[in-house]
N, C-alpha and C positions, 0 to 999 in steps of 0.2 A: 744509513741509507746507502745501498750498494750502487744503484744506478746514478749516473751523473745528474746533479740538480739542474732543473730547467728554470731559468729566471727571466723575468721581464724587468727592464729598467726604465723608469720614467723620470727624467731630469732635463730641464730646459737649457741648462748651461752646457754647451756642446763639449767643451774640454773636460769638464767634470764627468759628464756622461761617458765620454770615451775612456776616461781613466777608470771609472767603475767597471765598465765592460772588460777592459784589459785585465783588471784584478780578478774578476770572476772567471774569465776564460783561462787565466793562469792557474786556477784551481782545477781545471778540467771540466768546469761546468758549462752548460749550454745557454747562451743568451738568446732566447727565442725572439726578442724584440727590444730595441732601444729607441725610445720615443721622447718627445718633448712637450706633450700636452696631456691633460687628463682624459680627453676624448680618445686620443690615440692609445692611451694606456688601457682604458676599458675595452676598446675594440680588440687590442692584442690579447688581453686576458680571456675574453670571450671566444676568440678565434682558436687559441691554442693554450688551454688551461695550464699555466706553469705551476711549479712547486712553490715559487716565491715571487712576489712583486716588490720591487724596491721603488718607493714613491717619494718624490719631493713634495713638500706641503704646498709651496707657492709656485704655480705654473701659469702659463698663458691661458686665457687672455687677461685675466685680472691680476695675476700674481698676488693673490690673497690666500684663499683657503681651498683652491681647486683640488689639491691633493687630499685634503681631509674628506671632501665630498666623494672623491673617487674611491678612497679607502673604505668609506662607509658602504658604497655601492658594491664593492668587491666582497666585503664580508657578508652583506645581506644576500648576495646572489650565490656565493660559493662557500660561505662559512669557513670552517677550518681547513678546507681542501686546499686553499691558496693562502700560504703564510704571507704576512705583509710586514715589511720593514720600512718605516717612515723616516725620512731624513729632513732635517730642518736647520736653518741658521739661528733659530730662536728657541728659547725654552718656553714650552707651552704645557705646563703640568696638567691642566684640566683635560686637554685632548689626550695626553699620554694616559691619564687615568681612564678616560672613556675607551681608549684603544685596548687597554689591559682588561677592562671589564668585559670586553667583547668575546673573550675566549682565548684558546691556546694559539701559539704560532704567530705572535705579534711582537713588534719591537719598535723602539723610538730612539734614534741617535741624532746628536748634533753633527752637522757636516764637518766641523773641525775635527771631530773624533776619527773620521775615516781617512785622515791623512796617514794614519797607521793602517796599512792594508790588512794586517792581522785582526784588527778590531772589526773591520767590515766582514771579513770572511768568517770570523768566529760568530758574529751576530747572525749571519745568514745560516750557518750550520745549526745554531741553537733554535732559531724559530722554525726552520724546516723540520726539525725533529720534534716540534710541538712545544718548545719552550718559549720563554719571554725574555726580552732584552729591554732594559730601561737605562737611559743615559744617566751616568753618575751625577751630572749637573742637576737633573730633575730630582733625583734622590736627595741631593743636598738641599734643594729648595723646599722639598716636602718636610725634610727633617727640621728645617729652620723655621717652619711656620709655627707660630705660637698661638695657643688658645688659653683661655682661663682654665685653671686647674688642669693644665696639660699633663697627661700621664707620662709623657716623655721625660718630664722633669725627674721622674723616679729612676731613670736609667743612669748607669754610670757611664763615664766617657768610653770605656772599653765596650760596653754593651751597645752604645751608639755606633761605634765602628763596626761591630758585628751586624747590627741591624741594617746599616747602610749597604753592606755587602750582600746581606740576605735580600734586600729590596732590589738589588741589581740582578738577582736570580742566581747568585753564586752558590755552589754546593758547599757542604760543610768542610770537605777536604780542601777546596780552594780557599775558603775563609781561613782555615788553619794555616795553609801555606802563606797566604798574604800577611797574616798577623803574627806569624812565627809562634803558633800555639799548637798544643797537642789536640787531636780531633776530639778527645773526651772533654777537654776544656771548652772547646767550641760548643759541644752539645750542652754543657752545663750553662754557658752564657745564653744559648738560645732558649733553654727551658726557663731561665730567669726572665728573659725578655717577654716570652709569651705569658708568663704568670703576671708580670707587672702591667702588661697591656691587655690582659683579659682575653687573649687569643689562644685558641686550642693548639697545643704543641704537637698534636698528631697530624696536622695538615701537612700534606706532602707536595713537593715540587711546586708547580705553578700556583696551586691553591695557597701555599704559604706566601708567595710573592704578592698575590692579589689581596690577601687578607691584610698583610702588613701595609701595603700602599693605600688600600682603601681606608684603613684606620688612620694613617698619617694625614690623609686628605680630608678627614673629618666626616666621612660618609657613614 
């Protein structure tokens, strides 16, 4: 994407909001609004449709699920035109799955993760380009869910490591680099994983992530 990204930030904690804005502007991106409530977020998105909305799940007045409702409203009104990155202090796998089921250009990160500025900027770039980002903690939670006759039991330890990285949306090359494997070896592991989980190995990009996560969540 050649033009500078335009981003709306919705976070009620003033210092965290300022920190996020500073990181984004440090990348040369334009923060069109930085707000503290879900209502202000929706107004900002409707006023000046951004490329990305960064949304805290818990905001005033109730500090419960205001960000979830705002995210649903943005996706219903703008679809994939506005990418959404949800930030949370808590692991909420079911909402993460709902978010990923909603289409391309979505992400879910724990706030602790954005202490590393590069994690935040990488996530914003990926969802702005139509990708998906899922917090490793949620991937781990899904991987550890047990079911009777769980097909995951058939996976080797190395295949589980590859699957976890796949579910984070990592490319084959990134998986190879992370695990110190040859790209062809990664391809072989992925083919084996799809075969054991009865998932089509021809799925590309975000469809692969959605398929893997949907399967792990028992859908």
